[in-house]
C-alpha positions in Angstrom: 72.5 -7.3 -43.5 73.3 -4.1 -45.3 76.4 -4.3 -47.5 77.4 -0.7 -47.5 81.0 -0.6 -46.4 82.8 1.9 -44.1 84.5 3.3 -47.2 81.2 4.5 -48.7 78.5 6.7 -47.2 74.9 5.6 -47.4 72.4 7.5 -49.6 71.6 10.7 -47.6 67.9 10.3 -48.1 67.8 6.6 -47.5 70.5 5.5 -45.1 70.7 2.0 -46.5 69.1 -0.3 -49.0 72.4 -0.7 -50.9 71.5 -4.1 -52.4 68.3 -2.6 -53.9 70.1 0.5 -55.1 72.6 -1.8 -56.9 69.8 -3.6 -58.7 68.1 -0.3 -59.7 71.4 1.2 -60.9 72.0 -1.8 -63.1 68.5 -1.6 -64.5 69.0 2.1 -65.3 72.4 1.3 -67.0 70.7 -1.3 -69.2 73.3 -3.9 -68.7 72.9 -7.2 -70.5 72.0 -9.1 -67.4 69.6 -6.5 -66.0 65.8 -7.3 -66.5 63.7 -4.9 -68.5 61.2 -4.6 -65.7 61.9 -4.1 -62.0 59.1 -4.1 -59.4 59.6 -2.7 -55.9 57.2 -4.2 -53.4 56.7 -4.9 -49.7 54.1 -4.3 -47.0 52.6 -0.9 -46.7 55.1 1.2 -44.7 58.1 -0.9 -45.8 59.7 2.0 -47.6 58.9 1.4 -51.2 58.2 5.1 -52.0 61.3 6.2 -50.0 63.5 3.8 -52.0 62.1 4.9 -55.3 62.4 8.6 -54.4 66.0 8.1 -53.3 66.9 6.3 -56.6 65.1 8.9 -58.8 67.1 11.6 -57.0 70.3 10.0 -58.5 68.6 9.8 -61.9 67.6 13.5 -62.0 70.6 15.8 -62.9 69.2 18.7 -60.7 68.8 16.5 -57.6 72.0 14.5 -58.3 74.0 17.8 -58.2 73.1 18.2 -54.6 74.4 14.8 -53.6 78.1 13.9 -53.2 78.0 10.8 -55.4 81.7 10.3 -55.0 81.1 9.3 -51.4 78.5 6.6 -52.4 79.2 3.1 -53.4 79.7 3.4 -57.2 77.6 0.3 -57.9 74.6 2.1 -56.4 74.9 5.1 -58.6 73.2 5.1 -62.1 75.0 6.7 -65.0 75.3 10.5 -65.1 74.9 10.9 -68.8 71.2 10.1 -69.0 68.3 12.5 -68.7 65.8 12.1 -65.9 63.3 9.3 -66.8 59.6 10.1 -67.2 57.8 9.4 -63.9 54.1 9.0 -63.6 52.6 9.2 -60.1 49.5 7.0 -59.8 48.2 8.7 -56.6 44.6 9.6 -57.1 44.5 8.5 -60.8 42.6 5.7 -62.5 44.0 3.2 -64.9 42.3 5.1 -67.7 43.9 8.4 -66.7 47.4 6.8 -66.5 46.9 5.4 -70.0 46.0 8.9 -71.3 49.0 10.4 -69.6 51.2 7.9 -71.3 49.5 8.7 -74.6 49.9 12.4 -74.1 53.6 12.0 -73.5 54.5 9.3 -76.1 51.9 9.7 -78.8 50.6 13.3 -78.7 47.4 13.8 -80.7 45.8 10.5 -79.6 42.1 11.3 -79.2 40.3 8.0 -79.1 40.2 5.5 -76.2 40.4 2.6 -78.7 43.9 3.8 -79.7 45.4 3.5 -76.2 46.3 -0.2 -76.4 48.3 0.4 -79.6 50.0 3.4 -77.9 51.2 1.4 -75.0 52.4 -1.4 -77.3 54.2 1.1 -79.6 56.3 3.0 -77.0 60.0 2.7 -77.8 61.9 0.0 -79.8 64.2 -2.8 -78.7 67.1 -0.8 -80.3 66.1 2.4 -78.6 64.1 1.4 -75.5 62.1 4.0 -73.5 62.4 4.2 -69.8 59.0 4.5 -67.9 58.6 4.8 -64.1 55.3 4.4 -62.4 55.1 5.4 -58.7 52.7 4.6 -55.9 50.5 2.1 -57.6 49.0 1.3 -54.2 47.6 4.8 -54.1 45.9 4.7 -57.5 42.2 5.5 -57.8 40.1 8.4 -56.8 38.1 6.5 -54.1 39.1 4.5 -51.1 38.3 0.8 -51.0 38.4 0.1 -54.7 40.4 -2.3 -56.9 42.1 0.4 -59.0 45.6 -0.9 -58.3 44.6 -4.2 -59.9 43.3 -2.3 -62.9 46.5 -0.4 -63.2 48.4 -3.6 -63.1 46.3 -5.2 -65.9 45.7 -2.2 -68.1 48.9 -0.2 -67.8 51.8 -2.2 -66.2 51.3 -5.5 -68.0 51.2 -3.9 -71.6 54.4 -2.0 -70.7 56.1 -5.0 -69.3 55.3 -7.0 -72.4 56.6 -4.3 -74.7 60.2 -5.0 -75.7 60.7 -1.3 -76.3 60.1 -0.3 -72.7 62.3 -0.5 -69.6 59.8 -0.4 -66.7 60.2 0.5 -63.0 57.2 0.5 -60.7 56.4 0.2 -57.0 53.2 -1.6 -56.2 51.6 -4.0 -53.6 53.0 -7.5 -53.3 49.9 -9.2 -54.6 50.0 -7.1 -57.8 53.7 -7.6 -58.3 53.3 -11.4 -58.1 50.3 -11.3 -60.5 52.3 -9.2 -63.0 55.3 -11.5 -62.7 53.2 -14.5 -63.6 52.2 -12.9 -67.0 55.7 -11.8 -68.0 58.2 -14.2 -69.6 60.9 -15.6 -67.3 64.0 -13.5 -67.0 62.3 -10.2 -68.0 61.2 -9.1 -64.5 62.8 -8.9 -61.1 60.9 -8.3 -57.8 62.6 -6.3 -55.0 60.5 -7.3 -51.9 61.8 -4.9 -49.2 60.5 -7.3 -46.5 62.5 -10.2 -47.8 66.2 -11.0 -48.1 68.4 -9.8 -49.8 66.4 -6.6 -50.1 65.5 -6.0 -46.4 68.0 -4.0 -44.4 67.8 -4.6 -40.7 71.0 -2.5 -40.0 69.3 0.5 -41.6 66.2 -0.1 -39.5 68.4 -0.2 -36.3 70.1 3.1 -37.3 66.6 4.6 -37.8 65.5 3.4 -34.4 68.6 4.8 -32.8 67.7 8.2 -34.2 64.0 7.8 -33.2 64.3 7.0 -29.5 67.0 8.2 -27.1 67.6 4.9 -25.2 69.9 2.6 -27.2 68.5 -0.5 -25.5 64.9 0.4 -26.4 66.1 1.3 -29.9 67.5 -2.2 -30.4 64.2 -3.7 -29.1 62.2 -1.4 -31.3 64.2 -2.4 -34.4 63.8 -6.1 -33.6 60.0 -5.9 -33.0 58.8 -3.3 -35.5 57.4 -4.8 -38.8 58.4 -1.8 -41.0 60.3 1.5 -41.1 57.0 3.3 -40.8 56.4 1.8 -37.4 59.8 2.9 -36.2 59.0 6.4 -37.4 55.6 6.4 -35.7 57.3 5.4 -32.4 59.8 8.2 -32.8 57.1 10.8 -33.5 55.2 9.5 -30.5 58.3 10.3 -28.3 58.6 13.8 -29.9 54.9 14.5 -29.4 54.8 13.3 -25.8 58.3 12.9 -24.4 57.3 11.7 -20.9 56.2 8.1 -20.1 57.5 4.7 -21.1 59.1 4.5 -24.5 56.8 2.8 -27.1 57.6 -0.6 -28.6 54.9 -1.0 -31.3 54.9 -3.9 -33.7 52.4 -2.5 -36.2 50.7 0.7 -37.1 47.8 -0.4 -34.9 50.1 -0.9 -32.0 51.5 2.6 -32.6 48.1 4.2 -32.4 47.1 2.3 -29.2 50.4 2.8 -27.4 50.5 6.5 -28.2 47.0 7.0 -26.9 48.0 5.2 -23.7 51.1 7.3 -23.3 48.9 10.5 -23.7 46.4 9.2 -21.1 43.7 9.1 -23.8 41.1 6.6 -25.0 42.4 4.9 -28.2 38.9 4.8 -29.5 38.7 8.6 -29.3 42.0 8.8 -31.3 40.7 6.5 -34.0 37.4 8.5 -34.2 39.3 11.7 -34.6 41.5 10.2 -37.4 38.6 8.4 -39.1 37.7 11.4 -41.5 41.3 11.5 -42.6 41.6 7.7 -43.0 38.3 7.4 -45.0 39.0 10.3 -47.3 40.2 9.8 -50.9 43.2 11.7 -52.3 43.1 15.4 -53.0 42.3 18.4 -50.9 43.3 18.1 -47.2 40.5 18.2 -44.6 40.1 21.8 -43.6 40.7 22.3 -39.9 37.3 24.0 -39.5 35.6 20.8 -40.8 37.6 18.4 -38.7 35.6 18.7 -35.5 32.0 18.5 -37.0 32.9 15.6 -39.2 34.7 13.7 -36.4 31.8 14.4 -34.1 29.5 12.9 -36.7 31.6 9.8 -36.8 31.5 9.5 -33.0 27.9 10.5 -32.5 29.0 13.0 -29.9 30.9 16.3 -29.7 34.6 15.7 -30.2 35.4 19.4 -30.5 37.0 19.6 -27.0 39.0 16.4 -27.6 40.3 17.8 -30.9 41.1 21.2 -29.4 43.1 19.5 -26.6 44.5 16.7 -28.7 47.6 18.2 -30.2 50.0 15.8 -28.6 47.6 12.9 -29.2 47.2 13.5 -32.9 50.6 14.8 -33.8 52.2 11.6 -35.0 49.4 10.6 -37.2 48.6 13.5 -39.5 50.5 15.8 -41.8 49.8 19.6 -41.8 48.7 20.8 -45.3 47.3 23.9 -46.9 43.9 24.0 -48.6 43.2 25.6 -51.9 42.2 28.9 -50.2 45.4 29.0 -48.1 43.9 27.8 -44.9 45.3 25.0 -42.7 44.2 21.4 -43.3 45.3 17.8 -42.4 46.0 14.5 -44.2 46.6 11.1 -42.7 50.3 10.6 -42.3 50.5 7.3 -44.2 48.2 4.9 -46.1 49.1 2.1 -43.6 47.7 4.1 -40.8 44.5 4.7 -42.8 44.3 1.0 -43.6 44.5 0.1 -39.9 41.7 2.6 -39.0 39.5 1.4 -41.8 40.1 -2.3 -41.0 39.1 -1.7 -37.3 35.8 -0.1 -38.4 34.7 -3.4 -39.9 31.0 -3.6 -40.5 30.4 -0.1 -39.1 32.3 1.5 -42.1 29.1 2.0 -44.1 27.4 3.8 -41.2 30.6 5.9 -40.7 30.7 6.9 -44.3 27.0 7.8 -44.2 27.5 10.0 -41.2 30.5 11.8 -42.8 28.5 12.4 -46.0 25.6 13.8 -44.0 28.0 16.1 -42.1 29.5 17.3 -45.3 26.0 18.0 -46.8 25.2 20.0 -43.7 28.0 22.5 -44.5 26.1 23.6 -47.6 24.5 27.0 -47.4 20.8 26.3 -47.5 19.0 25.8 -50.9 20.6 28.7 -52.8 21.5 27.9 -56.4 25.1 28.8 -55.7 25.5 26.6 -52.6 27.5 24.0 -54.5 29.7 26.5 -56.1 30.4 28.1 -52.7 31.0 24.8 -51.0 34.6 24.0 -49.8 36.6 22.2 -52.4 37.0 19.3 -49.9 33.3 18.8 -49.9 33.0 18.8 -53.7 35.9 16.3 -53.9 35.1 13.9 -51.1 31.3 13.8 -50.9 30.9 11.4 -53.9 33.1 8.7 -52.2 31.5 9.0 -48.8 28.0 9.0 -50.3 28.8 5.9 -52.4 30.1 3.9 -49.5 27.3 5.2 -47.2 24.5 4.4 -49.6 23.4 8.0 -50.3 24.8 8.5 -53.8 21.7 7.7 -55.8 19.8 10.5 -53.9 22.5 13.0 -54.8 22.3 12.1 -58.5 19.0 14.0 -58.8 20.7 17.3 -57.9 22.2 19.0 -60.9 24.3 21.3 -58.7 26.0 18.2 -57.2 26.5 16.6 -60.7 28.1 19.8 -62.0 30.3 20.8 -59.1 31.5 17.5 -57.8 35.0 16.5 -58.9 34.2 14.7 -62.1 36.8 11.9 -62.1 35.8 11.0 -58.6 32.1 11.2 -59.3 32.4 9.0 -62.4 34.3 6.4 -60.4 31.6 6.4 -57.8 28.7 6.2 -60.3 30.4 3.4 -62.2 30.0 1.3 -59.1 26.2 1.6 -59.1 23.7 -0.4 -61.2 23.1 1.8 -64.3 19.5 0.6 -64.5 18.8 1.9 -61.0 20.2 5.4 -61.6 17.8 8.3 -61.6 17.1 9.8 -65.1 19.4 12.8 -64.6 22.1 10.6 -63.3 21.9 8.4 -66.5 22.1 11.6 -68.6 25.2 12.8 -66.7 26.8 9.3 -67.0 26.6 9.4 -70.8 28.4 12.7 -70.7 31.0 11.6 -68.1 33.7 10.4 -70.5 33.5 13.8 -72.2 33.6 15.7 -68.9 36.6 13.8 -67.6 38.7 13.5 -70.7 38.3 17.2 -71.7 38.6 18.7 -68.2 35.8 21.1 -69.0 35.0 24.0 -66.8 31.7 24.0 -64.9 30.0 26.5 -67.2 30.5 24.4 -70.3 29.5 21.3 -68.3 26.3 23.0 -67.2 25.4 23.9 -70.8 26.1 20.4 -72.0 24.1 18.8 -69.1 21.2 21.1 -69.8 21.4 20.2 -73.5 21.6 16.4 -72.9 18.7 16.6 -70.4 16.5 18.2 -73.0 17.6 15.5 -75.5 16.5 12.9 -73.0 13.1 14.5 -72.5 13.9 15.8 -69.0 13.4 19.3 -67.6 16.3 21.7 -68.4 19.0 22.2 -65.8 19.0 25.5 -63.9 22.1 27.4 -64.8 21.4 30.4 -62.6 24.6 32.1 -61.6 26.7 30.4 -64.2 28.1 32.2 -67.2 27.2 29.5 -69.7 28.5 29.9 -73.3 25.1 29.1 -74.8 21.6 28.0 -74.0 19.7 25.1 -75.6 16.4 26.5 -77.0 15.0 23.1 -77.9 16.0 19.6 -78.7 14.1 16.9 -80.6 14.8 13.2 -81.1 15.3 12.4 -84.8 17.1 9.4 -86.2 19.0 9.1 -89.4 20.0 12.8 -89.8 23.2 13.2 -91.8 23.1 17.0 -92.3 21.4 20.2 -91.1 21.3 23.6 -92.7 19.7 26.9 -92.0 16.9 28.2 -94.2 14.7 31.2 -94.4 10.9 31.2 -95.1 9.4 33.8 -97.4 8.1 35.7 -94.3 11.7 35.9 -93.0 11.4 33.3 -90.2 14.5 31.1 -89.8 14.3 27.3 -90.0 16.4 24.2 -89.3 16.3 21.8 -92.2 17.3 18.2 -91.5 18.4 15.8 -94.2 17.5 12.2 -93.6 18.5 10.0 -96.6 16.1 7.2 -97.3 13.2 8.7 -95.4 10.1 10.2 -96.8 10.3 13.2 -96.9 14.1 13.4 -96.9 14.0 17.1 -95.9 12.1 18.1 -92.7 12.0 21.7 -91.6 11.6 23.1 -88.0 11.2 26.5 -86.6 14.7 27.5 -85.4 13.3 29.3 -82.3 10.7 26.8 -81.1 11.5 23.5 -82.8 7.9 23.2 -84.2 7.6 21.3 -87.5 7.3 23.7 -90.4 5.3 22.6 -93.4 6.5 25.3 -95.9 7.3 23.8 -99.3 11.0 23.2 -99.5 11.1 24.9 -102.9 10.1 28.2 -101.2 12.9 28.1 -98.7 16.0 30.2 -99.2 19.4 29.1 -98.0 22.0 31.6 -97.0 24.7 31.9 -99.6 28.5 32.3 -98.9 28.2 36.1 -99.0 25.4 36.2 -96.5 27.2 33.8 -94.2 30.4 36.0 -94.4 28.3 39.0 -93.5 27.1 37.5 -90.3 28.6 38.4 -86.9 29.6 34.8 -86.1 31.6 32.2 -87.9 31.6 28.4 -87.5 34.3 25.7 -87.5 33.2 22.0 -87.3 35.1 18.9 -86.2 34.0 15.3 -85.9 32.6 15.9 -82.4 32.9 19.6 -81.8 31.7 23.0 -83.0 33.5 26.3 -82.3 32.0 29.7 -82.6 34.1 32.7 -83.6 33.3 36.4 -83.6 33.8 38.2 -86.9 35.9 41.3 -86.9 33.6 44.1 -88.4 36.6 45.7 -90.1 37.7 42.8 -92.3 35.4 39.9 -91.5 38.2 37.8 -90.0 37.4 35.3 -87.2 38.3 36.2 -83.6 38.1 33.8 -80.7 36.8 31.2 -80.4 34.1 32.6 -78.1 32.2 29.4 -77.4 32.3 25.7 -78.1 29.9 22.8 -78.3 31.3 19.3 -77.6 29.4 16.1 -78.4 29.8 12.7 -76.6 29.0 11.2 -80.0 30.0 12.1 -83.6 28.2 15.1 -85.0 26.0 14.7 -88.1 26.1 18.4 -88.9 26.0 22.0 -87.8 25.1 25.4 -89.2 24.3 29.0 -88.2 21.1 30.9 -88.9 21.5 34.4 -90.2 20.5 35.8 -86.8 23.2 33.7 -85.0 21.5 30.5 -83.7 23.6 27.4 -83.7 21.9 24.4 -85.3 23.2 20.9 -84.3 22.5 17.3 -85.4 24.0 14.2 -83.7 23.0 10.6 -82.9 20.4 11.9 -80.4 18.6 14.2 -82.8 18.5 17.9 -83.7 18.7 21.0 -81.5 19.0 24.8 -81.7 21.4 26.7 -79.4 21.4 30.4 -78.6 25.0 31.7 -78.0 25.4 33.9 -74.9 24.6 37.5 -75.6 22.5 36.8 -78.7 
């Protein structure tokens, strides 16, 4: 039973959960008997996110100012003299991304993955603990049907929970909460299971049901039978979408789907097929309305356009209206629990459904034009990798450089990581070794294209077509060469420019290559001239070199100062050296060998 008394008003966003709010307020106050880690859990649809959101509203000064806290039970209200805690939303993110977000916030300047465990262990101190909130762990990951929440528990939550300098609050699935609690010393963690006493709140569920359906008798029956607040909301939305007919009494999200279809006089299978594209999509861009009918029709194997056009009342309770990146209307599934129900019912047919969706998305591309991927809807570029993976088509797409360049990179990496590396096509393997660079640095497609072309040449593959892309530089040639620790530009007596590679311990230690063609040059090293400082300063470009990057700068003709940078080269491995020829070619050496790059416009 709820313990909110008549003298106090319930939280305006929540309408109950006073026992849970008391525990959260004590955690935020840092009282001696409050555990360092509090985990909110329960079945999908139990209200975890709603509880966490309501509590964080009281922790944020801006939101708190909009609530009459004097009317609330004082024991449910956290102190007012604290700043809003940092909140990380796990929706659509991998465990690696969450670790980098924590590093960016608490240890700016961290630039190596091997530093991340120390960063998590070093947040805060026992004397000055740092509050960290992680929300929606169940929605972690860029793809559906993966074990990313488990990775977040092991790689992010557990190190934070074991750190005595962190006060941690998270909402997560029940299995993950139990697993985390097993690894944390006794007394340092408390689990608020919203489906179990004392954290469940049947009175609040009854009040919600009374607001959802007009008949008080049916409301009491609904509150008694529904297994979560979400099911009550779905029943209420069913009444709003289709007011006539018997009032629904669903027990689960699946019941809510089937009963609503029956109330609308529709086939429940048609409803599920219409919702399947939303249920099987990963996080990100909503499904554009113009794609809904063709994709759903592909799922069904027949034209569902008329059913979609006439299905406003049928679909209304189960999707949220959203806006795509180009400002057009789109749709998302209303709640992960509804998506779970639809995916579970698909069973063994899920692979075929994913294959049909991937094929339908590919059919939206505009022929074989080089720009077809750039012009594709963002939804296609985001979602195709996941559908192709689960539908068994991904390996075929990894031969297409346009797909590799324009697909959302975090999602594509997560998908490719689930394939056997030995079975990847050559270009897919090349992309995979660049994937950490692409995802961590959030590079634009032009630089990705230049780097993929460069890496393909390093791996002995044909260059990547960069037609239509304003790439910052082009790779003229690349040669495998081991043991290089430095490169320098040189000039032959006839004026041709060379790349000279230094390989200590090799015979000969200096090897020269034509800077334009990469052909070995046999000129006596004693006859080669190297640009001096004055000659370099007189060039139109300047160079700055880091451990794994090179930046090009334009020189101001007036005073020779550097302007820019105008281009950059990033390496997935440490650089061995870089230099500029007098005519502006960029010479590079790394673990894969040597190369010459021509900056754009040269």
